[in-house]
C-alpha positions in Angstrom: -57.5 26.8 17.6 -59.6 29.8 19.0 -61.2 26.9 22.2 -57.0 25.3 22.2 -56.3 29.2 22.9 -58.7 30.2 26.0 -58.0 27.1 27.5 -54.1 27.7 27.3 -54.9 31.5 28.9 -57.3 30.6 31.1 -55.2 28.3 32.5 -52.0 30.6 32.3 -54.1 33.6 33.6 -56.4 32.5 35.4 -57.1 36.4 36.4 -57.5 37.6 33.5 -59.5 35.0 31.1 -60.6 32.1 34.5 -64.4 32.2 34.6 -64.4 35.1 36.4 -61.7 37.2 34.8 -61.2 39.8 34.2 -61.3 39.6 30.1 -64.4 40.1 27.8 -63.6 36.6 26.6 -62.9 35.1 29.4 -63.8 31.3 29.4 -67.2 30.8 31.0 -68.1 28.2 32.9 -69.8 26.0 30.1 -66.6 26.3 28.3 -64.3 25.1 30.7 -66.9 21.6 30.9 -66.3 21.4 27.5 -62.8 21.6 27.4 -62.3 19.1 30.4 -61.8 16.1 28.5 -59.2 14.4 29.8 -58.8 13.1 32.9 -61.4 12.6 35.3 -62.9 15.8 35.7 -59.7 16.5 37.1 -60.2 20.6 35.9 -58.7 22.5 32.8 -55.0 21.0 32.0 -52.7 21.2 29.1 -52.9 18.3 28.4 -57.1 19.4 27.5 -56.0 22.1 26.0 -53.1 20.0 23.4 -56.6 17.0 23.4 -58.9 20.0 22.2 -56.8 21.0 19.3 -56.0 16.9 18.0 -60.0 16.5 18.0 -60.2 20.3 15.6 -56.8 18.6 13.7 -58.7 15.6 13.7 -55.9 13.8 15.0 -57.9 11.6 17.3 
């Protein structure tokens, strides 16, 4: 679930949790690429966070 949380945090507060954010636990560039699983590589969205949750819970 931590993966879905960091995706949501990076969307909601990019200055802190985005790739260039100030937080030590910010999302990485590779993490952002890995999490962009919904759409046509359109960047992270809440749909990506939901998809990550479903994968982790084996609901797919």
